[in-house]
C-alpha positions as a printed Julia matrix, in Angstrom:
219×3 Matrix{Float64}:
 -2.04  -30.2    5.27
 -1.04  -29.42   1.56
 -3.18  -26.37   1.69
 -1.62  -24.98   5.05
  2.15  -25.87   3.29
  1.39  -23.8    0.2
 -0.09  -21.03   2.37
  3.23  -20.68   4.43
  5.31  -20.95   1.23
  3.24  -17.83  -0.2
  3.19  -15.94   3.32
  7.02  -16.74   3.41
  7.61  -15.51  -0.5
  5.56  -12.42   0.28
  7.48  -11.63   3.11
 10.92  -11.88   1.7
  9.61   -9.75  -1.23
  8.35   -7.19   1.31
 12.06   -7.44   3.17
 14.08   -6.86  -0.28
 11.53   -4.12  -1.54
 12.3    -2.44   2.0
 16.26   -2.81   1.61
 16.2    -1.29  -1.81
 14.48    1.71  -1.05
 16.51    2.18   2.03
 19.46    2.02  -0.07
 18.14    4.36  -2.53
 17.27    6.85  -0.21
 19.62    9.77  -0.77
 18.39   12.78   1.3
 16.27   13.15   4.37
 15.01   16.72   5.68
 12.59   15.42   8.38
 13.42   15.64  12.08
 15.89   18.03  13.83
 18.87   19.75  12.42
 21.34   22.26  12.7
 22.81   24.5   10.12
 26.13   26.92   9.89
 26.59   29.0    7.0
 29.68   31.52   6.17
 28.34   34.34   3.66
 29.69   37.72   2.26
 26.94   40.49   1.69
 26.58   44.39   1.57
 23.99   46.75   2.94
 22.34   50.06   1.75
 19.78   52.49   3.03
 17.49   54.98   1.24
 18.4    57.69   4.21
 20.71   60.18   3.41
 21.95   60.1    7.02
 23.08   56.52   6.75
 24.09   56.97   3.62
 27.37   58.33   4.17
 28.33   55.69   6.42
 26.9    52.91   4.28
 29.07   54.38   0.93
 32.3    54.21   3.46
 32.25   50.6    4.01
 29.26   48.59   2.41
 30.78   45.06   2.31
 31.29   42.41   4.99
 31.44   38.66   6.18
 29.03   37.03   8.47
 27.98   33.94   9.88
 24.69   32.08  10.24
 23.95   29.53  13.28
 20.31   27.88  12.94
 18.62   24.78  14.37
 15.1    23.77  13.19
 12.89   20.79  12.56
 11.47   19.04   9.47
  7.74   18.47   9.8
  7.93   16.12   6.7
  9.9    16.11   3.53
  8.58   19.56   2.35
  8.11   21.94   5.59
 10.5    22.7    8.32
 10.36   25.71  10.84
 13.76   26.89  12.25
 15.21   29.7   14.65
 18.53   31.34  13.46
 21.01   33.88  14.37
 23.43   35.67  12.16
 25.85   38.37  12.37
 27.66   40.46   9.84
 31.12   42.28  10.06
 31.15   45.39   7.64
 34.39   46.48   9.31
 36.51   45.71   6.31
 38.61   48.93   6.48
 39.38   48.15  10.2
 38.5    51.93  10.79
 35.7    51.16  13.0
 35.74   50.01  16.75
 32.61   48.13  15.78
 30.29   48.02  13.0
 27.9    44.93  13.15
 24.4    43.81  11.79
 23.0    41.13  14.17
 19.56   39.71  13.3
 17.98   36.59  15.66
 14.89   35.34  14.54
 12.52   32.49  13.19
 11.6    31.26   9.66
  9.58   28.74   7.64
 11.59   26.9    4.78
  9.75   24.82   1.68
 11.89   21.91   0.5
 11.26   20.69  -3.21
 12.62   17.48  -4.34
 12.39   14.09  -3.24
 14.07   11.54  -0.85
 15.63    9.69  -4.21
 17.3    13.08  -4.86
 20.94   14.2   -3.63
 20.12   17.78  -4.44
 17.37   19.47  -2.96
 16.02   23.18  -3.51
 14.46   25.38  -0.98
 12.58   28.77  -0.52
 12.23   30.36   2.85
 10.92   33.27   4.91
 12.13   34.58   8.42
 11.26   37.69  10.79
 14.05   38.8   12.65
 14.93   41.36  15.77
 17.63   43.6   13.53
 20.56   45.49  15.08
 22.94   47.77  13.73
 25.54   48.82  15.71
 28.52   51.21  14.62
 31.28   52.94  16.71
 33.14   55.29  16.23
 30.98   57.6   14.34
 30.74   61.72  14.14
 27.32   63.48  13.86
 27.52   67.21  12.88
 24.54   69.01  12.04
 23.67   72.52  12.17
 23.8    73.37  15.93
 24.45   69.63  16.91
 28.14   67.84  17.27
 28.36   64.67  19.03
 30.72   61.29  18.67
 30.2    57.79  19.36
 28.36   54.6   19.73
 25.25   54.54  17.05
 22.7    51.93  17.74
 19.82   50.98  15.13
 17.16   48.69  16.26
 14.13   47.15  14.62
 12.35   44.42  12.61
 13.77   42.76   9.75
 12.2    40.34   6.96
 14.28   38.05   5.2
 13.47   35.94   1.55
 15.96   33.52   0.83
 16.63   30.67  -1.65
 19.09   28.13  -1.91
 19.93   23.96  -2.24
 21.42   21.57  -0.24
 23.44   18.75  -1.61
 23.42   15.73   0.53
 26.37   13.61   0.73
 24.83   11.17   3.36
 20.84   11.43   3.74
 22.08   13.23   7.08
 24.82   15.44   5.79
 24.51   18.03   3.18
 26.42   21.2    1.9
 24.22   24.28   1.16
 24.04   26.89  -0.63
 22.0    30.22   0.55
 21.15   33.88  -0.71
 19.14   35.92   1.4
 17.8    39.41   0.94
 17.06   41.45   4.27
 14.72   44.36   4.66
 13.67   46.43   7.59
 12.03   50.02   8.03
 11.55   52.49  10.27
 14.85   51.63  12.44
 15.16   53.69  16.09
 18.62   55.48  16.56
 20.44   55.74  19.65
 23.85   57.75  19.7
 25.73   56.71  23.27
 22.35   55.72  24.63
 20.0    59.12  23.57
 17.52   58.76  21.26
 18.27   60.53  17.78
 15.59   61.54  16.24
 15.52   62.38  12.5
 13.05   64.05  10.31
 13.2    60.98   7.67
 12.4    57.28   8.1
 15.73   55.2    8.42
 15.96   52.07   6.78
 18.11   49.06   6.17
 18.59   46.34   3.58
 21.25   44.08   3.25
 21.77   40.97   0.57
 24.24   38.43   1.22
 25.15   34.74  -0.3
 27.04   32.05   1.42
 28.2    28.27   1.89
 27.35   26.16   4.76
 26.8    22.3    6.22
 23.79   21.11   7.43
 23.48   17.89  10.05
 20.17   16.06  10.47
 20.06   13.85  13.65
 17.35   11.63  12.21
 17.14    8.15  10.94
 20.24    6.79   9.4
 19.82    4.73   6.51
C-alpha cells in the first residue's frame, strides 16, 4: 500500500513538472512559420533592360510602386512554399495610359532562426509568368511607323531576401528585397508580333514592407 501511494505521488509530481514545462515553453514561443499564411507587401522598385529598343522607354520612367499578394504553407520551421501575384506601376509621370509589370507564379522560402526568436530572416526564389504592358508608345523605324499598346510576355526568375518581426507568434511585419530577371520576351504591338533583331530582356529590383498573418496554432 505504501509503495502504491509513493508511486502515485511520484507520478503526480512528474505530470506537474511536465505540464509546467509545457506552459513555460508555450509562453516562450515568439514566432511560428508553420502552417497556412497570407501576406501583403507594398514596395518601390526600378526596372532596366539591355535592349536598345526598350532602353528609351525605361529611361523616361524607370521607377514605380507596386504590391504583392501571396499565400503559402510552412511545412515546418524552415521550409515553405507559396504562390504570389505582384504588379508594379511605373506611370510616375502620369503620361501613360498604362505602364505596368505583372507577375504570377510560385516560390520556395527558407527561414532562419527559431520559435524563441521574434525576428526570423529568410531567403526565397520564385518562377513567374511575366507581362509588361505599355500604352501608348510610338514605334518609328526606317520604313515602319506605328503607335499603340506594347505587350511583353515571358518568364521571370526572382531571388529575394528579408526578414519578419513577430508581434505575436501568428502576426508579423516584414521587410523584403527582390531581384527579378527575365530573358527573351515576346513583343506584340496592337496584338501583332513585333520581331526585333536583338533579344528583349527585363530586370527589376524592388524593396518593400508588408504584413503576414498565420492561420496556425495560437500560443
